[in-house]
VEXDREN-2710 file (C-alpha; in Angstrom, 1 decimal):
% VEXDREN-2710
k/r/px/py/pz
1/MET/-98.8/-58.2/8.7
2/PRO/-98.3/-57.0/12.2
3/VAL/-94.4/-57.7/13.3
4/ILE/-95.6/-58.9/16.4
5/ALA/-97.3/-62.4/14.5
6/LEU/-93.8/-62.7/12.7
7/VAL/-92.1/-62.2/15.8
8/ILE/-94.4/-65.2/17.7
9/VAL/-94.3/-67.9/15.1
10/GLY/-91.0/-67.4/14.4
11/LEU/-89.3/-68.0/17.8
12/LEU/-92.4/-70.3/19.1
13/PHE/-90.7/-72.1/16.0
14/LEU/-87.3/-71.9/16.8
15/LEU/-87.9/-73.3/20.7
16/GLY/-89.7/-76.0/19.1
17/GLY/-87.0/-77.0/16.6
18/TYR/-84.1/-76.5/19.6
19/PHE/-86.1/-78.9/22.4
20/LEU/-87.4/-81.2/19.6
21/TYR/-85.3/-81.4/16.8
22/GLY/-81.9/-80.7/18.1
23/ARG/-82.3/-82.9/21.5
24/TRP/-82.6/-85.9/19.0
25/ILE/-79.3/-84.5/16.5
26/ALA/-77.6/-83.7/19.9
27/ASN/-77.9/-87.5/20.7
28/LEU/-77.7/-88.6/17.1
29/LEU/-74.1/-87.2/17.6
30/GLY/-73.0/-89.3/20.5
31/VAL/-73.1/-86.3/23.1
32/ASP/-72.1/-88.0/26.2
33/PRO/-71.5/-84.9/29.6
34/SER/-68.9/-88.0/30.9
35/VAL/-66.5/-88.4/28.5
36/GLU/-63.4/-86.1/29.6
37/PRO/-63.2/-82.9/26.8
38/PRO/-60.1/-81.9/25.6
39/SER/-60.2/-78.5/27.7
40/LYS/-59.1/-80.6/30.7
41/ARG/-57.5/-83.6/28.9
42/LEU/-55.5/-81.6/27.0
43/TYR/-54.7/-78.2/29.2
44/ASP/-52.3/-75.9/28.1
45/GLY/-53.2/-72.6/29.9
46/LYS/-53.1/-70.8/26.4
47/ASP/-55.4/-72.5/23.6
48/PHE/-57.0/-75.9/25.9
49/VAL/-58.7/-73.8/28.6
50/PRO/-62.2/-74.6/29.8
51/ALA/-64.4/-71.6/30.2
52/LYS/-65.0/-71.1/33.6
53/ASN/-68.9/-70.6/33.3
54/TRP/-70.8/-72.4/30.0
55/LEU/-72.4/-68.7/29.8
56/VAL/-68.8/-67.4/29.4
57/LEU/-68.1/-69.9/26.5
58/PHE/-71.7/-69.1/24.6
59/GLY/-70.7/-65.5/24.6
60/HIS/-67.4/-66.5/22.9
61/HIS/-69.6/-68.3/20.4
62/PHE/-72.4/-66.2/19.7
63/ALA/-70.4/-63.1/19.2
64/SER/-67.8/-64.8/17.2
65/ILE/-70.6/-66.3/14.7
66/ALA/-72.5/-63.4/14.5
67/GLY/-70.9/-60.7/12.6
68/ALA/-71.9/-59.1/10.2
69/GLY/-73.3/-61.6/8.3
70/PRO/-76.8/-62.2/10.1
71/ILE/-77.4/-58.4/9.5
72/VAL/-76.1/-58.0/5.7
73/GLY/-77.8/-60.3/4.2
74/PRO/-80.7/-60.7/5.8
75/THR/-81.7/-57.0/4.9
76/LEU/-80.1/-57.3/1.3
77/ALA/-82.1/-60.6/0.6
78/LEU/-85.3/-58.5/2.5
79/MET/-84.8/-56.2/-0.2
80/TYR/-84.1/-58.9/-3.0
81/TRP/-87.1/-60.7/-3.2
82/GLY/-90.1/-59.8/-0.2
83/TRP/-90.1/-60.8/3.5
84/LEU/-91.4/-64.3/3.5
85/PRO/-88.4/-66.0/1.0
86/ALA/-85.9/-64.9/3.4
87/ILE/-88.5/-65.9/7.0
88/LEU/-89.0/-69.1/5.7
89/TRP/-85.5/-69.7/4.2
90/VAL/-83.9/-68.1/8.3
91/LEU/-86.5/-70.4/10.6
92/LEU/-85.9/-73.6/8.5
93/GLY/-82.6/-73.7/7.3
94/SER/-81.1/-72.2/11.5
95/VAL/-83.2/-75.8/12.6
96/PHE/-82.9/-78.0/10.0
97/MET/-79.3/-77.4/8.6
98/GLY/-77.3/-74.7/10.1
99/GLY/-78.2/-76.2/14.1
100/VAL/-76.9/-79.5/12.7
101/HIS/-74.0/-77.6/10.7
102/ASP/-72.5/-76.4/14.7
103/LEU/-73.3/-78.7/16.5
104/GLY/-71.8/-81.7/14.1
105/SER/-68.3/-79.2/13.7
106/LEU/-68.9/-78.9/17.3
107/MET/-69.0/-83.1/18.1
108/VAL/-66.6/-83.8/15.5
109/SER/-63.4/-82.0/17.0
110/ILE/-64.4/-82.9/20.8
111/ARG/-64.3/-86.4/19.8
112/ASN/-60.8/-86.1/17.5
113/ASP/-58.7/-83.7/20.3
114/ALA/-60.3/-80.3/18.9
115/THR/-58.8/-80.9/15.7
116/SER/-60.3/-78.6/13.3
117/ILE/-62.8/-79.9/10.9
118/SER/-60.4/-79.2/8.0
119/GLU/-58.1/-81.5/9.4
120/ASN/-60.9/-84.0/10.4
121/SER/-62.2/-84.4/6.5
122/ARG/-58.4/-87.2/7.0
123/ARG/-60.5/-89.4/9.1
124/TYR/-64.1/-88.7/7.4
125/ILE/-63.5/-88.7/4.2
126/SER/-59.3/-89.0/2.8
127/GLU/-55.9/-87.7/3.9
128/ARG/-55.9/-86.2/-0.1
129/ALA/-59.8/-84.2/0.5
130/ARG/-58.0/-83.2/4.6
131/VAL/-55.3/-81.2/2.5
132/VAL/-57.8/-79.4/-0.2
133/PHE/-59.9/-78.6/2.3
134/SER/-57.5/-77.0/4.9
135/LEU/-55.6/-75.0/2.1
136/PHE/-60.0/-74.2/1.1
137/VAL/-60.0/-72.9/4.8
138/TRP/-56.9/-71.2/4.7
139/PHE/-57.3/-68.9/1.8
140/ALA/-61.4/-68.3/3.0
141/LEU/-59.9/-67.6/6.8
142/VAL/-57.4/-65.3/4.6
143/LEU/-60.1/-63.8/3.0
144/ILE/-63.0/-63.0/6.1
145/ILE/-59.5/-61.4/7.8
146/ALA/-58.2/-59.1/5.1
147/VAL/-62.3/-57.8/4.0
148/PHE/-63.6/-57.6/8.1
149/ALA/-60.0/-54.9/8.5
150/HIS/-61.0/-53.1/5.4
151/TYR/-65.1/-52.5/6.4
152/ALA/-63.9/-51.9/10.2
153/ALA/-61.3/-49.7/9.1
154/SER/-63.6/-47.8/7.1
155/SER/-66.0/-47.6/9.6
156/TYR/-64.0/-46.2/11.8
157/VAL/-62.5/-43.6/9.3
158/LYS/-66.3/-42.4/8.7
159/ASP/-67.3/-42.6/11.2
160/PRO/-65.1/-42.0/14.8
161/HIS/-67.4/-42.2/17.4
162/ILE/-67.8/-45.2/16.9
163/VAL/-63.5/-46.2/18.0
164/TRP/-63.9/-45.9/21.4
165/PRO/-67.3/-47.9/22.2
166/SER/-65.7/-51.4/20.7
167/LEU/-62.0/-50.8/20.4
168/GLY/-62.4/-50.1/24.5
169/LEU/-64.4/-53.9/24.8
170/ILE/-60.3/-54.9/24.4
171/PRO/-58.6/-53.7/28.1
172/VAL/-62.2/-53.9/29.2
173/ALA/-62.3/-57.4/28.6
174/PHE/-58.9/-57.6/29.6
175/VAL/-60.0/-56.6/33.2
176/PHE/-62.8/-58.8/33.2
177/GLY/-59.7/-61.8/32.9
178/LEU/-57.8/-60.6/35.3
179/LEU/-60.7/-60.4/37.9
180/SER/-62.1/-63.6/37.1
181/TYR/-59.2/-66.0/36.2
182/ARG/-56.1/-63.8/38.2
183/LEU/-58.2/-62.8/41.3
184/GLY/-60.9/-65.8/41.4
185/LEU/-64.0/-62.8/41.3
186/ASN/-66.9/-64.7/40.8
187/VAL/-68.7/-64.4/37.0
188/VAL/-71.6/-62.2/38.6
189/LEU/-69.7/-59.4/40.2
190/SER/-66.6/-59.4/37.2
191/THR/-70.1/-59.4/34.8
192/VAL/-71.3/-56.3/36.2
193/ILE/-68.4/-54.4/36.6
194/THR/-67.5/-55.1/33.1
195/VAL/-70.3/-54.7/31.9
196/THR/-70.8/-50.7/33.4
197/LEU/-67.2/-49.9/32.3
198/MET/-68.2/-51.0/28.5
199/LEU/-72.0/-49.0/28.6
200/LEU/-69.5/-46.1/29.8
201/LEU/-68.0/-46.2/26.7
202/ILE/-70.9/-45.4/24.6
203/PRO/-71.2/-41.9/26.0
204/LEU/-67.0/-41.7/25.8
205/GLY/-67.4/-42.1/22.3
206/GLU/-69.7/-39.1/21.7
207/ILE/-67.6/-36.6/23.7
208/MET/-63.9/-37.7/22.8
209/PRO/-64.1/-39.1/18.8
210/VAL/-60.7/-40.8/17.7
211/LYS/-59.9/-39.6/13.7
212/ALA/-57.3/-41.5/12.1
213/SER/-56.6/-42.5/8.7
214/TYR/-57.8/-45.3/7.1
215/ALA/-53.7/-46.4/6.4
216/VAL/-53.2/-45.6/10.1
217/TRP/-56.8/-48.0/11.3
218/MET/-55.5/-50.8/8.8
219/VAL/-52.2/-51.4/10.3
220/THR/-53.2/-50.6/14.2
221/LEU/-55.9/-53.8/13.3
222/PHE/-53.5/-56.1/12.1
223/ILE/-51.2/-55.2/14.7
224/TYR/-54.2/-56.3/17.2
225/ALA/-55.4/-59.2/15.2
226/TYR/-51.9/-60.4/15.2
227/ILE/-51.3/-59.6/19.3
228/ALA/-54.8/-61.3/20.6
229/SER/-54.3/-64.5/18.2
230/LEU/-51.4/-65.2/20.7
231/ILE/-52.5/-64.2/23.6
232/PRO/-54.3/-67.0/26.3
233/VAL/-57.9/-67.1/25.5
234/GLN/-58.8/-66.6/28.9
235/TYR/-57.4/-63.0/29.5
236/LEU/-58.4/-61.4/26.1
237/LEU/-61.1/-64.0/23.7
238/GLN/-63.3/-65.7/26.4
239/PRO/-63.7/-62.3/28.7
240/ARG/-63.8/-60.4/25.1
241/ASP/-66.1/-62.6/23.7
242/TYR/-68.7/-62.8/26.5
243/LEU/-68.8/-59.0/26.7
244/SER/-69.7/-58.9/23.4
245/ALA/-72.2/-60.8/23.5
246/TYR/-74.4/-58.6/26.1
247/LEU/-74.0/-56.0/23.3
248/LEU/-76.1/-58.0/20.5
249/ILE/-77.8/-60.2/23.1
250/GLY/-79.1/-56.0/24.2
251/SER/-79.7/-55.1/21.1
252/MET/-81.2/-58.0/20.6
253/ALA/-83.8/-57.6/24.0
254/LEU/-84.8/-54.1/22.5
255/MET/-85.7/-55.0/19.2
256/LEU/-87.2/-58.0/20.6
257/PHE/-89.5/-55.1/22.8
258/GLY/-89.7/-52.9/20.2
259/ALA/-91.8/-55.7/18.5
260/LEU/-94.1/-56.5/20.6
261/VAL/-94.3/-53.0/21.7
262/SER/-94.7/-50.3/19.1
263/GLY/-98.0/-51.2/16.5
264/ARG/-95.6/-51.8/13.6
265/VAL/-96.4/-52.9/10.3
266/MET/-94.6/-54.8/7.3
267/HIS/-94.2/-52.5/4.6
268/LEU/-92.8/-54.5/2.4
269/PRO/-94.6/-57.0/0.7
270/PRO/-93.9/-60.9/1.3
271/LEU/-93.1/-61.7/-2.4
272/LEU/-91.9/-58.9/-4.5
273/LYS/-93.0/-59.5/-8.0
274/GLU/-90.1/-57.2/-10.1
275/SER/-86.8/-58.1/-8.1
276/PRO/-84.0/-55.6/-8.1
277/ALA/-81.4/-58.4/-7.6
278/PRO/-78.8/-58.9/-9.7
279/PHE/-78.8/-62.1/-9.6
280/PRO/-81.9/-65.3/-9.8
281/PHE/-83.8/-66.2/-6.6
282/VAL/-82.3/-69.6/-7.0
283/PRO/-79.8/-70.5/-5.7
284/PHE/-79.0/-67.0/-4.5
285/LEU/-81.1/-67.1/-1.7
286/PHE/-79.0/-69.2/0.0
287/VAL/-75.4/-67.2/-0.8
288/THR/-77.3/-64.0/0.5
289/ILE/-78.8/-65.1/3.9
290/ALA/-75.8/-67.5/5.1
291/CYS/-75.2/-66.2/9.3
292/GLY/-78.8/-66.6/10.1
293/ALA/-79.6/-69.6/8.2
294/ILE/-76.3/-72.1/8.0
295/SER/-72.2/-70.6/7.8
296/GLY/-69.4/-71.9/6.9
297/PHE/-67.7/-69.6/9.2
298/HIS/-69.3/-71.2/12.7
299/SER/-67.8/-74.7/11.7
300/LEU/-63.9/-72.8/11.5
301/ILE/-66.0/-71.0/15.5
302/ALA/-67.1/-74.6/16.5
303/SER/-64.2/-76.9/15.9
304/GLY/-61.4/-73.9/16.5
305/THR/-61.7/-72.1/19.4
306/THR/-65.4/-73.3/21.4
307/ALA/-64.5/-77.1/20.8
308/LYS/-60.8/-76.1/22.6
309/GLN/-62.8/-74.3/25.4
310/LEU/-65.8/-76.4/26.5
311/PRO/-66.1/-77.3/29.8
312/SER/-68.0/-80.6/29.4
313/GLU/-70.0/-82.2/26.9
314/LYS/-73.0/-81.1/28.8
315/TYR/-73.5/-77.5/27.0
316/ALA/-72.4/-78.7/23.7
317/GLN/-76.8/-78.3/22.7
318/ARG/-76.4/-75.0/24.5
319/ILE/-74.0/-73.5/22.8
320/GLY/-73.4/-75.5/19.0
321/TYR/-77.6/-75.9/18.3
322/GLY/-78.5/-73.2/20.5
323/GLY/-76.5/-70.5/19.0
324/MET/-77.2/-70.9/15.4
325/LEU/-80.8/-71.0/16.8
326/MET/-79.7/-67.2/18.8
327/GLU/-78.7/-66.2/15.1
328/GLY/-81.3/-67.3/13.6
329/ALA/-83.7/-64.8/15.9
330/LEU/-81.3/-62.5/15.3
331/ALA/-82.0/-62.5/11.2
332/LEU/-85.6/-62.4/12.4
333/LEU/-85.7/-59.7/14.2
334/VAL/-83.8/-57.8/11.5
335/ILE/-86.1/-59.1/8.5
336/VAL/-88.9/-57.4/10.9
337/ALA/-87.1/-53.9/12.0
338/VAL/-85.7/-53.4/8.0
339/GLY/-89.9/-54.4/6.7
340/SER/-91.6/-52.9/8.7
341/LEU/-90.4/-49.3/6.5
342/SER/-91.9/-47.5/4.8
343/SER/-88.8/-45.3/3.0
344/GLY/-85.5/-45.3/3.0
345/LEU/-84.6/-48.7/1.6
346/ASP/-81.0/-48.6/0.4
347/LEU/-79.6/-51.9/-1.4
348/LYS/-75.9/-49.5/-1.5
349/ASN/-76.4/-48.9/1.7
350/PRO/-77.4/-52.5/4.3
351/ILE/-76.0/-51.5/7.0
352/GLY/-77.8/-47.5/7.0
353/THR/-81.0/-49.5/6.1
354/PHE/-80.5/-52.1/9.3
355/GLY/-79.7/-48.4/11.3
356/ARG/-83.3/-46.6/10.1
357/GLY/-85.3/-50.0/10.5
358/VAL/-84.0/-50.7/14.1
359/SER/-85.0/-46.8/15.0
360/ASN/-88.3/-47.6/13.6
361/ILE/-89.4/-50.7/15.2
362/THR/-87.6/-49.0/18.8
363/PRO/-89.3/-45.6/18.5
364/PHE/-88.8/-45.6/22.6
365/LEU/-85.1/-45.1/21.7
366/GLY/-85.3/-42.1/19.3
367/LYS/-82.8/-41.4/18.0
368/TYR/-80.5/-43.3/20.1
369/GLY/-81.9/-46.7/18.4
370/GLY/-79.8/-47.0/14.9
371/TYR/-77.0/-45.1/16.1
372/PHE/-76.9/-48.0/18.8
373/ALA/-77.6/-50.8/16.5
374/ILE/-74.9/-49.5/13.6
375/LEU/-72.5/-49.6/17.1
376/VAL/-73.0/-52.8/17.9
377/LEU/-72.6/-54.1/14.3
378/ASN/-68.7/-52.8/14.1
379/ALA/-68.1/-54.8/17.7
380/PHE/-68.9/-57.8/16.3
381/ILE/-67.1/-57.1/13.2
382/LEU/-63.7/-56.8/15.2
383/THR/-64.5/-59.2/17.2
384/THR/-64.9/-61.5/14.0
385/LEU/-61.9/-59.8/12.9
386/ASP/-59.3/-61.2/15.8
387/THR/-61.2/-65.3/16.4
388/ALA/-60.9/-65.7/12.3
389/THR/-56.8/-65.1/12.8
390/ARG/-56.6/-66.7/15.9
391/ILE/-58.5/-69.9/13.7
392/ALA/-56.5/-69.2/10.8
393/ARG/-52.9/-70.1/13.1
394/TYR/-54.4/-73.2/14.0
395/VAL/-55.2/-74.2/10.3
396/THR/-51.6/-72.3/9.7
397/GLU/-50.0/-75.1/12.2
398/GLU/-52.0/-78.1/10.8
399/LEU/-51.7/-77.7/7.1
400/PHE/-48.3/-76.6/6.7
401/ARG/-46.5/-78.0/10.3
402/VAL/-45.7/-74.5/11.3
403/ARG/-44.7/-74.8/15.2
404/ASN/-43.9/-71.7/16.1
405/MET/-47.2/-69.9/16.8
406/TYR/-45.3/-66.1/16.6
407/LEU/-44.5/-67.4/12.6
408/SER/-47.8/-68.7/11.7
409/SER/-49.9/-65.8/12.8
410/ALA/-47.3/-63.8/11.0
411/ILE/-47.6/-64.9/7.7
412/VAL/-52.0/-65.2/8.4
413/VAL/-51.6/-61.5/9.0
414/GLY/-48.7/-60.7/6.5
415/VAL/-50.7/-62.4/3.5
416/ALA/-53.6/-60.8/4.9
417/ALA/-52.0/-57.2/4.4
418/LEU/-50.8/-57.8/0.7
419/ILE/-54.7/-58.5/0.0
420/ILE/-55.3/-55.0/1.3
421/LEU/-52.2/-53.5/0.1
422/GLY/-53.3/-54.6/-3.4
423/GLY/-56.6/-53.0/-3.1
424/GLN/-58.4/-56.4/-3.2
425/ALA/-60.6/-56.6/0.0
426/GLY/-63.5/-55.3/-1.9
427/LYS/-63.3/-56.8/-4.9
428/LEU/-63.1/-60.9/-3.7
429/TRP/-66.0/-59.7/-1.5
430/THR/-68.1/-60.7/-4.4
431/VAL/-67.6/-64.6/-4.4
432/PHE/-67.1/-64.3/0.0
433/GLY/-70.8/-65.8/0.2
434/ALA/-70.6/-68.6/-2.3
435/ALA/-67.2/-69.2/-0.5
436/ASN/-68.8/-69.1/2.7
437/GLN/-71.7/-71.1/1.9
438/LEU/-69.8/-73.7/0.1
439/LEU/-67.9/-74.4/3.8
440/ALA/-71.0/-75.2/5.5
441/ALA/-71.5/-78.2/2.7
442/LEU/-67.9/-79.5/3.3
443/SER/-68.3/-79.2/6.5
444/LEU/-71.3/-81.2/6.5
445/LEU/-69.7/-83.9/4.5
446/VAL/-67.3/-84.0/7.3
447/VAL/-69.7/-84.9/9.7
448/THR/-72.1/-87.4/7.4
449/GLY/-68.9/-89.5/7.4
450/TYR/-68.4/-89.7/11.0
451/LEU/-71.9/-90.2/11.6
452/MET/-71.4/-92.9/9.5
453/SER/-68.7/-94.5/11.3
454/LEU/-70.7/-94.2/15.0
455/GLY/-72.6/-96.8/12.5
456/ARG/-75.5/-94.2/12.8
457/THR/-78.0/-92.6/10.2
458/SER/-76.3/-89.9/7.8
459/LEU/-79.4/-88.6/6.1
460/PRO/-79.6/-85.2/8.6
461/ALA/-76.0/-84.3/7.8
462/MET/-76.2/-85.7/3.9
463/LEU/-79.0/-84.0/3.0
464/PRO/-78.2/-80.6/3.7
465/GLY/-74.7/-81.2/2.7
466/LEU/-75.9/-82.0/-1.2
467/PHE/-77.9/-79.5/-1.0
468/MET/-75.7/-76.8/0.1
469/LEU/-73.4/-77.8/-2.1
470/LEU/-75.4/-78.0/-5.0
471/VAL/-76.5/-74.4/-4.7
472/THR/-73.3/-73.1/-3.6
473/LEU/-71.3/-74.8/-7.1
474/SER/-74.4/-73.3/-8.9
475/ALA/-73.5/-69.9/-7.4
476/LEU/-70.1/-69.9/-8.1
477/ALA/-70.7/-71.7/-11.2
478/TYR/-72.9/-68.4/-12.5
479/GLN/-70.5/-66.1/-11.0
480/ILE/-67.5/-66.6/-12.8
481/ASN/-69.6/-66.5/-16.0
482/VAL/-70.5/-62.7/-14.7
483/LEU/-67.5/-61.2/-14.2
484/ILE/-65.7/-63.4/-17.2
485/SER/-68.3/-61.9/-19.5
486/SER/-68.1/-58.0/-18.1
487/ASP/-67.0/-55.6/-20.0
488/ARG/-64.1/-54.7/-17.1
489/PRO/-63.2/-58.3/-16.0
490/ASN/-62.2/-58.5/-11.9
491/TYR/-59.1/-61.4/-12.6
492/VAL/-58.8/-61.5/-9.3
493/ALA/-62.3/-62.3/-8.5
494/VAL/-62.6/-64.8/-11.4
495/VAL/-59.0/-66.6/-10.5
496/PHE/-60.4/-67.3/-6.8
497/ALA/-63.8/-68.4/-7.9
498/ILE/-62.6/-70.7/-10.0
499/VAL/-60.1/-71.8/-7.6
500/LEU/-62.9/-72.1/-4.7
501/PHE/-65.0/-74.0/-7.0
502/LEU/-62.7/-76.9/-8.2
503/LEU/-61.5/-76.8/-4.4
504/GLY/-65.5/-77.6/-3.4
505/LEU/-66.0/-80.2/-6.3
506/TYR/-63.1/-82.0/-5.2
507/VAL/-63.6/-82.4/-2.0
508/GLY/-67.9/-83.1/-2.6
509/GLY/-66.9/-85.7/-5.4
510/GLU/-64.2/-87.3/-3.1
511/ALA/-67.0/-87.9/-0.5
512/ILE/-69.5/-89.2/-2.4
513/TYR/-67.4/-91.6/-3.9
514/ARG/-65.8/-92.6/-0.3
515/TRP/-70.1/-93.1/0.7
516/VAL/-70.1/-95.5/-1.6
517/SER/-67.1/-97.0/-1.9
518/ARG/-68.2/-98.2/1.7
519/SER/-71.8/-98.5/1.1
520/ARG/-70.5/-101.5/-1.5
521/VAL/-67.9/-102.6/1.7
522/GLU/-70.8/-102.8/3.7
523/GLU/-72.8/-105.0/1.1
524/LYS/-70.8/-107.3/0.2
525/PRO/-71.4/-111.0/1.4
526/THR/-70.2/-112.9/2.9
527/LEU/-68.5/-116.1/2.4
528/GLU/-68.8/-118.6/4.7
END
């Protein structure tokens, strides 16, 4: 199968999904540009700040949701089961599930003063569901912070050449924020200046590699995450993610160009007769590929930071639904890049395999194709780290009623550091995928309740929500059984998986009970 054929068909499907199904979903959710958004109505100069340009906010949103997930997940699924199920899940999942999930989470938050998706489960499910859902989200975020800090530090130790290009984005982002917000420079000129500085960081990394121990990098990353979670969004979060998006979109453009002109074909079969996967195809395809199809972490970004910065609901579909489909396009390009390899596939090193795939599909870049791909990936691991810390601060303030933002951020970073000190970050990764997808299911249940409150059909959110709830609870149950049956059980992962399973089961059951109760009340005849 020619790579170009898969790419063209896939991109046309995503474009059609955006303009047809996406527009219908936006209308169903009640998108209304005349409504004043929370970013303006609740402006505080720190967290509630309308983005100066919708592209800046799209950059933040896309850079935050598109971390390592749409690269690692599709790469593994491709090597486990073949390219056909991977591509089908990416295309169908992003249009009919992920896009609904992301835009729905954004609109639920916008309609409720930009509060988190877990906080809004109080109104659309129940108060008890809010507490349980919020605890689930809080634990998931702390896990994300610990895991991503661990992998970022490990990557800096392994390849010191990527330190400048990834960490150097921080001061460059400050320059953009000062030029755009303080000096009033237009976005185009500010972008040209700072993107040039950002590109200069790549040769600087080659010339001046920064070497340090794992412990030093961990301390540095936690200090950075703490400070970044407190700085007003217009000076670091918005510009950093906006500039990071240029790296990711630039790499996608290079991959797309390579797919169109390189003449590569898919060497991997569409379906593998004998899968090397250590778990069954169903339900684990839908857990292995999360970002790129549907991911619960997106609901935290949409309702945690994006909702507080959206300048107008005019841009809700572009950022919420469009950002998800853009990530689906990234996953599609990853699949065709890795699938074009005739050798060099390594299940133990999906990131390295991805780098080799990009090199193969972009021969015009020579040896720098794979290097650039891995550089971009590490930049987004850092982006996810500090965005997750900020959102965890919001959830801590909502859940535990901690009104001091310095204390709430310290609690989040402190617990994540304890996980690292206990050597558990790598071990907990085994249940991270299922936890992320369970979060997507629970978020869709909240969106279902929101649609019911509007008196509109809730099936576009309800059916994907129930599907994801079923497959992720099944995946967690399977993982719990495997972990317990192991010769050397990982008890930390076992406890974590059991807790997630019970929390998800409770919130799901509570939501279904509320739906049934609501239907009975609405169907009950009125006595004259």
